[in-house]
N, C-alpha and C positions, 0 to 999 in steps of 0.2 A: 657893611653888608653883613647878613646871618651865613656864616661858613658852614651850617649844615646842609647836606644836601636836600635836594627840593623834595625828594621823596618822603623825608622824614618831616619837613615842614608841612606838608599838605596832608600828613595823618588826620584822621577823623578827629573832631574834637567832642563829637556828640554822635548817638547811635543813628539819627536822622544824616549823617554823612556818609556812612559806610555805602561801597559800592559794591553791588554784586550780593551773593548769600543770602537772597531774599528768602529762602528755608528757614534762617535763623533770626535775621532781624528785621522782617515787613512784619507787618500788623499779624498776630497770631503764633510767629515765630518764637521758639523757648526763649532765645536770648532776649529778646524784646520783652517778653513777660516777663522774665526775670528783673529787668531795667525798671520796668513799669513799675513792678510791684517791690522795688529796693529789696527784694529777696534774692540774692547772689548765692552762687553755690560754685565750688571748683570745677573748672573744667580743664578738658586738651583741647586745644584747636589743632586740626590734621591737616593738611594739603601740601600741595606744591609751591615752591617760594615765590614769594613776589604777590600773593593773591589776597594778601588781608589779615593775616594772623595779628601782628603786631598791631595793626590798626581798630581791629576789633576790639581788642583788648583797652588800648588807651579809649576808645570811643566809650567803652563800658563805664570807664573809670569818669570820663567828662560829663558822661549823663548822669552818673551816680553821684557826683562829687565825692568819690572815695579818695583816700591817698593812692598814689599808684607809684610802682617801683619796678624796674625790670633788672631781671639777671639772666647770667648766660649759667647753664649747669655744669658747662666744662671750666669757664675761666676763671667765674666768681668761687669763692671759698664759703665754707660754712659760717665764717665770722661773717659774711657779707649777710648771710641769711639771717643770723643772729640779730643784726640792727634792724632788720626791717621786721622780725618778731619784734624788738621792743616797741617799734613805731606803732604796731599792729594791737599791742597791748595798750599802748596810752591812747590810742585814737578809737578804740573800739574795734577796729577791721581795717587791714591794707591790702590794696589787690597788688598781688606778685605777679607780672609775666614773666615766667621761667622758659628762656629760649633755649633750644635743644635739649628739652627735657628728656627724650629717650638716651641721654647720656648721664643721667642723673646718677651719682654712685651711692652706695649702701650709707656710708656716714651723714651724708646730705640727706639722703631721703629718712632715714632715722630721726633726723631733726626736725624735719619738715611735718610727720604724721599726727603727731597730736597739737600741732598749732592748725593744723586742718581739720582735728576734729573739735577744737575748740571755736573756730571760726575766726581766730586773730588773724589768719591769712587767709585771703581767698586766691588759691593759686589758678593761673592760667598760664596752663603749659603749652608752648608751641612745638611744633614736630614736624618734618617732612615723613616721618617713618610710620608706617602702620602701628599704631598705639596697642592694639590685639598682640603683637608679633614684639613690637621693641621696648613697652613700657613695664614696670613691675607691677604685678598683681596689685601690691599692697597701696599704690599710688593709684592704680586704676580703680580700682574698687570705692575709691573716696571721692573720685571726680565724675563728671559727665562727658562724653567723648562727642564732640562734633567736626564731621567733616565738612570742611570748606572745598567749594567747586571752583575751576578756574575763571577768570573773570571773562564775561565777551567783549568782544570789539567796542559795542558800543559803551561797557563801562570804563574801556581803557580812554575810548575817545573823551566821553565825559571828564575821567579824569585829569587831561592833556589841557582841556578848554578849562575847566576849573582854576587851573595852575596858571596857565596864561592870563586869566583874569584878576586872580586874587592879587590884591595890591599890599597886603599883610604878609601874610606867608608865600605867595607864589612870586610869578614874573610880570606881575600888574604895572610894576612901578616902570617896568621897559615898554618902549612903544616897539611892540612887535607884530610883523605881518608875516603868516606862515602859509606857503601853499597847501592845497587841500593834500596834493599827495604826498607829501612831507609828512603831514598827520597819517595818511593811511600808510606810510611806510613804517612809523613808529608802532601803531597801532598792529600791524599784521605780524611785524618782527618780535613784538614783545612776546607772543604766544600766550596770553594770559597773564604775564609779570606786569604790574602797572609799575614796580620801583622800578625796572629797567627803564620801560617808557619814559617816565619822568626825568629819570638823571641823564637820558639822552637829548631829551627835550631840552633841559636847562645847560649841558654842553654846548648845543648848538646855539642858544641864544647867548651864552657867554663868551663864544668862540668867533661869533660873526661878526665883522665890523659894521656899525651902522652906516647909512649912507649919506647925503649932504642934508638931508632933512632930519637926521637922527633917527631913522627907522630901520630896526634890525630885519631884516627880509630872510627868512627861514627856506631855501627851497629844498627840495627832492635830494639834490646833491649834498646838502648840508645832511639832511637826514640820515643820507646814507654813510657818511662820513664818520659820524658820530655815532651811528649804531650799525656797523659794518656785519658783525655777526650776531645773526638772531637770537633771541634771549630762548632756546630751546629747551623746554623744560623735561630732562630725560636725563636720569640719574642712574649709569649702570649697575648699580650697587641698591637702588630706592623701589621701594613700591612701585611707582610708576612704570619702571623698565618691565615687571613682570604684569603687571595691566597691559602694557602694549603687547607684551607676547600671547598672551592670553586673549585678546582681542584679534591678532592676528591668526591664532589658529581656530578660533569660533568662528571667524569670518569665512576661513578656507573651509570649515567644515559644514556651514551654512551656505557655501557656495555663492557668496556674495564678492565678486572679483573685486568691484570696485573699492569697499572696504577693505578686502586684505591688501591690494596696491597702498592704500593709505597707510596702513600700520606697518607694511613693510616700508614705505618710504619714512615715518618716523624711527626706525631702527636703522635704515641705511644713512639718516641726518646724523645719528647719535654715533656711527662709525662702527655699529657692533656687528662685525661679519661673524664673527664666532657663533653668537646667539642665533643668528638668521640661519647659518648652515644647520645647526644642530636642530632649531626647533621645525623647518622645513623636511629634515627629512626623516624625523620623528612623524610629523603630519603625513606623509607619505606612506608610512608604515602602518599609523592607527588610524586615519578616517579615511584612507581610499584602499590601502592593502589590495586585497583580492578581485577588488571591483575593475583595477586598473593596474595588474602586476607589473609591466614595465614601468611603470611611473617612479618607483623608488630607484630604480638603475639610471633614468633621465633626470631625476634630482640630483640622483650624487654627480652626474656628469657634470651638471650647471654648480654646485657647489665647488666642485674640483677646478672649473673654468673660471669661477670668481675670486677665488683663492689665488690663482696663479695671475689675474689680473690686476687684482685690488682695487681699491676704490679709486674715480669715480666709475670705473668701465665696469665693474662688479654688477652693478645696479642692472644690468642688461641681461646677463644670463640667470639673475636672481629673481626679476621681475619675468620670464619667460616662464620660470619655475613655478612661482604663486600662480600665475595666470591659469596654468595646466591643472596645477592643485586644484584650485578653486574651480573650475569648469569639468573638472573629472566627475563620474561617478562615485558614490563614496559607499563605502562597507566599513565596518568595525567588528567583522567576524576573527579577524586574527586577534586583537585585544583580549574581546569578550570571551573568546574560547581558553585563551591560555589563562585569564585573570580566573575563570571559572574553576579551571584545574587548579590553580595555584590554591584558591579558597579553600577547597578540600585538603589539600597537602596542610596548608598552614591550621586547620583545624585537627589536624592528625587522622584524618582520614587516608591513610595511605594502605596498608594491608602487603602482604607478602606478594614478591614478584612470583607468579606461576611458576613452578619448578621446571616445566619444559623450556621456559626462556630464559632459565641462569645460565649463569658462565660454565662451560663445560669443557674449557680449554685448560684444565691442568690436573694433575695426577691425583686419581681417588674421586674426581666429579662425578663421574657415572656410579659409583657407589653409593654417593648420597641421592641417586637420583636426577641430579642437573642436566639439563637438557636432554633428556631422555624422553620420547615422543615429538619431538620438535619437528614440525613439518616446514621444510625449506621451501619457500614459496616460488623459487625459480624452477623448481621440478614441477610445477602444477600448471595447467592450462590458463593464460592470461595473467601468469604469474601471482595468482591470487587462491588462497584456500582458507578454508574455515577453521580456526582455532582461538584459543581464549587467548588475550592478550592482557587485560586489565587483571588487577587482583582480585581474588574471590569476594573479596569485601564491596567492590565496585563493579561488577561484572555486566550489570546494565546501564552506568553510569552515562549520561551524553555532556560532553563537552564542547565539541563544535558546532556553533551555532550558523543554522543553516537557513540563514534569512536574508542572504545577499540576493540583489536583484540584477547584477550583472550578467552577460551570456556565460562569461566565465565562471561565474560563480554557480550557475545554474547547471554547468557539466559536472563541477565539482560537489553540487549537492546531489545531483543523480548518482554518482559513482557511490557516495557516502550511504545513500539509502539503500542502494543495491546490496553493498557490503554489510550492512546492519540485517536485511533481510534474509541474507544468504549464512549468517552467523545465529540468527535467531533460529533457523532451522535445524542446529546441531544441539546437542544435549545440552553443551555449556551455555548457550545463549537463553535456557530457559532455567538456569540457576537462580536462586532467590539468594 
């Protein structure tokens, strides 16, 4: 019996067997065009684990009849690459699948570059990390970058049925009957990772005793036993982690409570309480802010409760916070206002602090004119008095963004404009 895992044995032997990735391998897709024209170029395949990066590489090799070698950027040596390069020189070209290409060191990279230029090695790099962040520009500039999408449930189901029927590479030599709900469990628990689904199916087939008729019956319980932990595609240090966080914030900002709960659930399933807590507190101030000023303290209360409870109970206060954030009125006044002020500061548009606002609490300050003429607002009606606060160079500059729509912001806007009008009527307000 072949000792290689089922997922390895069932890798596609031609481009026509590739599951999913229609944007690359269907008619008109760029990889399909390369294969059909026999004009391959080096490429980087980027996407989560188990969705077919290695499969596409082997399918390209199978469809073009090029020699095909597989190396790992971390565990294999420069000498291993030299062997591949020699094969490429002898045969004209060799396809090298280089796994974990984002961890390629400089010595190996420097060795590969001239072979990529000459075409003796057609590099197919595989990585789960965003190549625009993780891969050296020298390699990146010599390759095309293709992002792979997670496989659909239909794709996973197709892979399972292929494996059950294939007598040469799959489990077709066994007399297997599998319940529909067992198939569904393999499919849904895989979360797009076909490798995980196939290997769990193989374990179920090989560890289930045949009945008196020689039939191996795989039930839902067998599927549960062999795939106990969902193959959840979430790496706390990977790019998908940041995509999920971004999805959460943008869904809350867009007031889509269902999408917000979906992305929250993914972060909860990853057990990432720290990220959830930080992100929702940022959202409370960045996206809701003055439209619902009390929401930040309620969000903080929910975070405190979640941290004290821990998972799984922490999901309850987190859910409450996210629901309220999503359905709350929105305002970005706080962040847009401070960012506008920061922009001027970073451009060097500062200017001297008006002399009447400077520190006058030290000996000699009065002789310098510091704090002289300062009007103490609490000595005036309504604790407000017209005087210049901004530097001379920015005296008419506006940073506060008065475009909020909530009742609370409307009251702030009214106060803001009344103060501006009062100051405009003073001499300093007409300075240029």
